[in-house]
C-alpha positions, -999 to 999 in steps of 0.1 A, spaced: -423 -437 238 -457 -452 238 -486 -436 252 -512 -452 270 -548 -433 274 -575 -440 302 -611 -434 297 -634 -436 328 -665 -457 304 -698 -448 318 -709 -462 349 -716 -498 332 -678 -500 323 -668 -494 357 -629 -488 366 -600 -484 342 -571 -498 345 -535 -490 317 -534 -520 298 -512 -518 267 -532 -507 241 -527 -533 209 -542 -538 178 -559 -576 167 -551 -588 142 -574 -621 135 -548 -647 116 -559 -679 95 -594 -663 98 -622 -688 86 -657 -673 82 -681 -697 93 -714 -671 87 -723 -643 72 -757 -618 77 -764 -584 80 -781 -563 108 -795 -531 114 -834 -512 100 -817 -513 71 -799 -542 69 -767 -525 61 -743 -539 83 -722 -567 78 -716 -594 102 -693 -623 101 -691 -652 130 -657 -664 120 -626 -683 138 -590 -669 138 -560 -691 150 -548 -670 175 -583 -663 188 -579 -683 222 -555 -682 249 -575 -711 269 -579 -692 301 -596 -713 329 -597 -688 358 -618 -714 382 -649 -703 387 -667 -693 347 -689 -663 343 -706 -673 312 -731 -645 309 -706 -612 307 -730 -587 302 -726 -555 317 -693 -565 327 -667 -538 332 -638 -540 310 -608 -513 301 -609 -489 273 -573 -483 251 -569 -462 222 -543 -467 194 -518 -448 194 -501 -420 175 -530 -408 156 -539 -409 119 -571 -432 101 -591 -440 128 -627 -448 115 -653 -419 111 -675 -421 144 -708 -415 128 -699 -449 102 -694 -469 135 -724 -451 150 -745 -472 122 -726 -501 138 -743 -489 173 -775 -486 160 -775 -516 141 -772 -538 174 -794 -514 193 -823 -519 167 -816 -564 170 -812 -559 210 -853 -544 203 -860 -568 175 -842 -603 184 -829 -594 221 -808 -583 239 -782 -615 243 -759 -630 219 -741 -663 225 -706 -664 209 -683 -696 209 -648 -702 229 -624 -687 201 -647 -677 180 -648 -637 167 -678 -616 152 -668 -591 130 -691 -559 121 -683 -537 96 -702 -508 79 -683 -481 56 -648 -468 75 -659 -487 106 -650 -520 118 -662 -535 150 -653 -570 163 -661 -591 196 -634 -618 205 -637 -648 231 -603 -658 240 -619 -681 269 -621 -716 268 -654 -718 277 -685 -700 255 -698 -665 268 -734 -645 266 -726 -607 261 -753 -584 257 -752 -562 223 -766 -524 241 -738 -533 259 -717 -532 227 -735 -507 209 -723 -485 238 -687 -498 238 -683 -492 202 -699 -459 202 -675 -447 230 -645 -456 215 -653 -442 184 -662 -407 191 -631 -406 219 -601 -425 203 -598 -404 175 -571 -382 161 -578 -355 181 -570 -378 213 -543 -389 194 -551 -418 188 -569 -439 160 -593 -466 173 -592 -491 202 -603 -515 222 -621 -521 258 -604 -554 276 -617 -575 303 -605 -576 335 -598 -612 328 -590 -607 296 -610 -633 284 -627 -608 258 -628 -574 241 -641 -553 218 -626 -539 191 -631 -503 171 -610 -497 141 -610 -489 102 -620 -511 77 -588 -522 60 
């Protein structure tokens, strides 16, 4: 029997609905660019495309700026092998550092994935919409920290994700393979 865990995620992430939790694997990955962020430039950031990242969702009115949009948190069960939440906190801190130094907003092209890793932790933002989106580094930092600390073995989990209500985007946090 598969368990689905629900968590209320602060006011900025609003209501919670039950969504089947599943892990995303980037198929036919093509790296577009690589850089490093954070105060010590110790978090690797890759922008890449995945053949399975876009679902060509066209839901009428398009919301291209999705900062502070709600998302549903799902923890991946069963427990075992989750990332060290303190490694994920390094990524969260790097996102906050960049938000203060280069700006809160970043753009992500349709069908693209932005992937970050530090030590045992990896996180990525996947745009599954048929249009480009703008998201906030501060919101991504909050999601990373929340999932990292609340989707661990003590919650019978090993990482998780936060999925938008219309499923055009999601943020995932998991152990670096």
